[in-house]
MIGU-593190 format. One line per field, with one value per residue (C-alpha): residue in one letter; x, y, z. Coordinates in steps of 0.5 Angstrom, whole numbers, plus 500, padded with zeros to 3 digits. Each point is the difference from the previous one (the first is absolute). Layout:
<atoms>
aa: c(A | ...)
x: c(X | ...)
y: c(Y | ...)
z: c(Z | ...)
</atoms>
This chain:
<atoms>
aa: c(L | L | H | S | A | F | A | R | A | D | R | Q | K | I | E | K | E | V | Q | E | A | F | G | Y | G | Q | R | G | P | F | I | L | V | A | T | Q | V | V | E | A | S | L | D | L | D | A | D | V | L | F | T | E | A | A | P | M | D | A | L | V | Q | R | M | G | R | V | F | R | R | Y | R | L | Q | G | E | T | L | W | N | R | A | T | G | Q | P | V | K | E | G | E | L | P | P | P | E | P | N | V | F | V | L | M | E | A | G | K | L | A | S | G | A | G | P | V | Y | D | V | D | L | V | G | M | S | L | A | L | L | L | G | D | E | A | I | I | E | E | M | M | G | K | K | D | K | S | R | K | A | E | T | W | A | K | E | I | Q | K | K | I | L | S | G | E | D | T | D | V | V | L | S | E | V | D | K | Q | E | K | V | A | R | L | Y | E | L | L | K | D | H | N | H | R | S | V | R | A | F | H | E | T | L | E | V | L | D | A | G | F | M | S | D | R | R | N | E | A | H | R | L | F | R | R | I | H | Q | V | Q | G | V | P | Y | N | R | L | H | Q | F | E | E | A | L | R | A | F | F | S | K | R | K | D | Q | P | R | T | Y | T | A | F | K | G | E | V | L | A | R | F | V | V | S | A | Y | P | D | R | G | E | E | S | R | V | E | L | A | E | R | I | A | T | G | L | A | G | F | L | D | E | K | A | L | R | R | L | E | R | W | L | A | G | L | V | V | L | S | G | R | Y | D | A | T | E | G | Y | V | R | E | E | H | S | G | G | P | S | K | T | T | T | E | V | W)
x: c(499 | 502 | 497 | 497 | 493 | 501 | 500 | 506 | 501 | 499 | 505 | 505 | 500 | 500 | 506 | 503 | 500 | 502 | 506 | 502 | 499 | 503 | 505 | 508 | 501 | 494 | 497 | 496 | 496 | 495 | 494 | 499 | 495 | 498 | 498 | 504 | 501 | 506 | 503 | 504 | 497 | 503 | 508 | 499 | 504 | 497 | 503 | 496 | 495 | 493 | 496 | 496 | 502 | 500 | 503 | 507 | 502 | 495 | 503 | 507 | 498 | 497 | 506 | 504 | 497 | 504 | 507 | 501 | 505 | 505 | 503 | 507 | 504 | 506 | 503 | 497 | 493 | 498 | 494 | 497 | 497 | 506 | 503 | 506 | 503 | 496 | 504 | 501 | 494 | 495 | 497 | 493 | 499 | 501 | 492 | 495 | 499 | 492 | 496 | 494 | 494 | 495 | 493 | 499 | 497 | 500 | 504 | 500 | 494 | 504 | 500 | 494 | 497 | 507 | 505 | 500 | 499 | 505 | 506 | 499 | 500 | 505 | 505 | 499 | 503 | 505 | 502 | 499 | 505 | 495 | 499 | 496 | 495 | 499 | 500 | 496 | 495 | 501 | 499 | 491 | 496 | 499 | 493 | 504 | 505 | 496 | 503 | 498 | 503 | 508 | 498 | 500 | 506 | 504 | 498 | 502 | 507 | 501 | 496 | 505 | 505 | 505 | 504 | 496 | 505 | 503 | 506 | 499 | 505 | 499 | 501 | 496 | 494 | 502 | 500 | 495 | 495 | 503 | 499 | 493 | 499 | 503 | 496 | 494 | 501 | 503 | 493 | 497 | 497 | 493 | 503 | 505 | 495 | 497 | 506 | 501 | 493 | 501 | 505 | 497 | 495 | 504 | 503 | 494 | 498 | 493 | 499 | 493 | 500 | 504 | 496 | 496 | 505 | 504 | 493 | 500 | 506 | 501 | 494 | 502 | 505 | 495 | 499 | 495 | 502 | 496 | 497 | 497 | 493 | 503 | 502 | 496 | 498 | 507 | 502 | 494 | 502 | 507 | 498 | 495 | 508 | 503 | 494 | 500 | 508 | 502 | 500 | 508 | 501 | 500 | 494 | 504 | 499 | 507 | 498 | 494 | 504 | 504 | 495 | 494 | 502 | 505 | 497 | 493 | 502 | 502 | 500 | 497 | 498 | 492 | 495 | 496 | 494 | 503 | 493 | 499 | 506 | 498 | 504 | 503 | 500 | 493 | 499 | 503 | 496 | 495 | 502 | 503 | 495 | 498 | 507 | 504 | 498 | 500 | 506 | 504 | 495 | 502 | 508 | 499 | 496 | 506 | 505 | 496 | 499 | 502 | 498 | 495 | 498 | 503 | 495 | 505 | 503 | 506 | 505 | 506 | 504 | 496 | 500 | 493 | 496 | 495 | 493 | 493 | 495 | 494 | 501 | 505 | 499 | 501 | 502 | 505 | 503 | 505 | 507 | 506 | 505)
y: c(525 | 494 | 493 | 494 | 503 | 504 | 499 | 498 | 506 | 505 | 496 | 500 | 507 | 501 | 494 | 504 | 507 | 497 | 496 | 507 | 504 | 494 | 498 | 501 | 506 | 503 | 506 | 502 | 499 | 495 | 495 | 495 | 496 | 493 | 492 | 495 | 500 | 504 | 495 | 496 | 504 | 506 | 502 | 506 | 503 | 504 | 503 | 498 | 493 | 502 | 493 | 496 | 493 | 494 | 493 | 501 | 499 | 505 | 505 | 498 | 502 | 506 | 502 | 498 | 507 | 505 | 502 | 495 | 506 | 496 | 494 | 496 | 497 | 498 | 504 | 507 | 503 | 503 | 505 | 498 | 506 | 504 | 494 | 501 | 497 | 503 | 506 | 501 | 503 | 498 | 494 | 501 | 502 | 495 | 501 | 495 | 499 | 495 | 501 | 494 | 504 | 496 | 503 | 500 | 493 | 497 | 496 | 503 | 500 | 495 | 495 | 496 | 501 | 501 | 496 | 495 | 503 | 496 | 501 | 507 | 499 | 496 | 504 | 506 | 496 | 498 | 508 | 502 | 493 | 496 | 494 | 498 | 504 | 496 | 493 | 503 | 501 | 494 | 496 | 503 | 496 | 504 | 504 | 503 | 502 | 506 | 508 | 503 | 495 | 500 | 507 | 500 | 496 | 504 | 507 | 497 | 500 | 506 | 504 | 497 | 506 | 495 | 503 | 498 | 502 | 494 | 501 | 495 | 498 | 496 | 493 | 502 | 501 | 493 | 497 | 503 | 497 | 494 | 500 | 501 | 494 | 495 | 502 | 499 | 493 | 499 | 501 | 497 | 506 | 500 | 505 | 494 | 495 | 504 | 502 | 492 | 499 | 505 | 497 | 493 | 503 | 503 | 494 | 496 | 504 | 499 | 494 | 499 | 498 | 507 | 504 | 502 | 501 | 505 | 504 | 500 | 503 | 505 | 504 | 502 | 504 | 502 | 507 | 502 | 505 | 504 | 507 | 505 | 502 | 507 | 499 | 496 | 505 | 503 | 492 | 500 | 506 | 497 | 493 | 504 | 504 | 493 | 497 | 506 | 501 | 499 | 493 | 501 | 501 | 494 | 498 | 494 | 497 | 503 | 506 | 500 | 499 | 505 | 506 | 499 | 494 | 503 | 507 | 497 | 493 | 499 | 495 | 499 | 496 | 497 | 504 | 496 | 495 | 499 | 498 | 508 | 501 | 502 | 498 | 505 | 497 | 499 | 506 | 504 | 496 | 502 | 508 | 498 | 496 | 504 | 503 | 494 | 494 | 493 | 498 | 505 | 500 | 492 | 502 | 506 | 495 | 495 | 506 | 502 | 493 | 499 | 508 | 503 | 506 | 503 | 503 | 505 | 507 | 501 | 507 | 500 | 503 | 495 | 494 | 495 | 502 | 495 | 503 | 499 | 505 | 499 | 500 | 494 | 492 | 499 | 503 | 500 | 503 | 506 | 497 | 503 | 495)
z: c(498 | 497 | 500 | 497 | 498 | 494 | 493 | 496 | 497 | 506 | 504 | 495 | 499 | 509 | 500 | 495 | 504 | 507 | 496 | 499 | 506 | 503 | 497 | 501 | 498 | 503 | 502 | 506 | 504 | 498 | 504 | 497 | 503 | 498 | 500 | 500 | 492 | 502 | 504 | 494 | 494 | 500 | 500 | 505 | 505 | 506 | 505 | 505 | 501 | 504 | 500 | 504 | 502 | 496 | 499 | 501 | 492 | 498 | 505 | 497 | 493 | 502 | 504 | 494 | 496 | 505 | 498 | 495 | 497 | 504 | 498 | 502 | 495 | 503 | 505 | 497 | 502 | 493 | 500 | 493 | 500 | 498 | 497 | 506 | 505 | 507 | 503 | 508 | 502 | 495 | 503 | 503 | 508 | 505 | 502 | 498 | 493 | 500 | 505 | 502 | 502 | 504 | 502 | 507 | 502 | 493 | 496 | 493 | 495 | 497 | 504 | 498 | 494 | 496 | 504 | 506 | 507 | 502 | 495 | 501 | 508 | 500 | 495 | 505 | 505 | 496 | 499 | 507 | 502 | 505 | 498 | 507 | 497 | 494 | 504 | 505 | 495 | 495 | 506 | 500 | 496 | 493 | 502 | 505 | 496 | 498 | 497 | 507 | 504 | 496 | 500 | 508 | 501 | 495 | 502 | 507 | 498 | 497 | 506 | 504 | 499 | 496 | 494 | 494 | 494 | 496 | 496 | 495 | 495 | 493 | 504 | 506 | 496 | 496 | 506 | 503 | 495 | 500 | 507 | 499 | 495 | 505 | 506 | 495 | 498 | 507 | 503 | 494 | 499 | 495 | 495 | 499 | 499 | 496 | 496 | 498 | 499 | 494 | 498 | 499 | 496 | 496 | 499 | 499 | 493 | 498 | 503 | 501 | 508 | 501 | 495 | 506 | 504 | 496 | 499 | 508 | 500 | 494 | 503 | 505 | 496 | 495 | 498 | 495 | 494 | 497 | 499 | 505 | 500 | 498 | 495 | 496 | 496 | 497 | 500 | 494 | 497 | 499 | 497 | 496 | 498 | 499 | 495 | 496 | 499 | 492 | 496 | 500 | 508 | 504 | 503 | 504 | 508 | 501 | 497 | 504 | 507 | 498 | 498 | 504 | 506 | 502 | 502 | 504 | 502 | 507 | 505 | 507 | 506 | 498 | 502 | 506 | 496 | 493 | 499 | 499 | 495 | 492 | 494 | 498 | 492 | 502 | 502 | 494 | 494 | 503 | 498 | 493 | 498 | 495 | 498 | 499 | 494 | 504 | 498 | 504 | 506 | 500 | 500 | 506 | 504 | 499 | 502 | 506 | 503 | 507 | 501 | 504 | 502 | 507 | 505 | 502 | 497 | 497 | 499 | 498 | 505 | 506 | 496 | 501 | 506 | 502 | 503 | 501 | 494 | 498 | 492 | 501 | 498 | 508 | 506 | 505 | 505 | 498 | 501 | 496 | 497)
</atoms>
């Protein structure tokens, strides 16, 4: 299991294990369950991909994790696992090796919360080679283009009995991504407008009349960082150990980041109700007030600035899990990231 809500030290360990399991000279079978963190950050070589629908560029990135061991150099196809040209009978079987899955009546769990609904729907229609679906849907008003509406049209095509197997070359993939961008531009889609808005804000730098726009823009993608509630005791013990080191051992922020923060801090989407957040520095300072002198306490508060106490729990194999409990600083419904 691999996703973004792991502490850095745990994530690095998992990534190392994953790359060893899914390297070119892999032994198996192995199954990796992951979010989009594997789209570009890891050099994986899987035999088969099962994925939910996503925008075309994200789908192409995911497809790029399959059979990476084969590479065409000139007119020769090489197998990077063996370092030799591909021999007759060595290529994979002709059956599909990428499966894009949909739940009945639904587009994708990420359509809306993660990805723009239209981008997901348009990408599926392009995969099926049916731009008529796109023209029909884009002719509707924004509020009518819901995930369920897109799903109905796409699944009508899938259930029509037509063959949905598609063979895609690397050129085909590039052309479909380019076509998606063309269609978005032709329809003056909101994602294109948001893209240009973002460019304008970034180009404006810190001009005072654009500062509020920048805050509004980046709040949409903001994640909070902090220490999960169930690890506060361990975190405090790690702090005591760090500040108890001998004088000849480094107590710099760089050392603190590598030895302590990398083990405990995770990124998560904000809890509902930002007013309920508890600043980590405030919480920890209370527990260490009698242990650290005033100077060390002020330094620790600076190092913990911006971090919060996260209300969910953390497990080294599951990552951060948002959940409701009675002892935490705030209550949220159960949600796994």
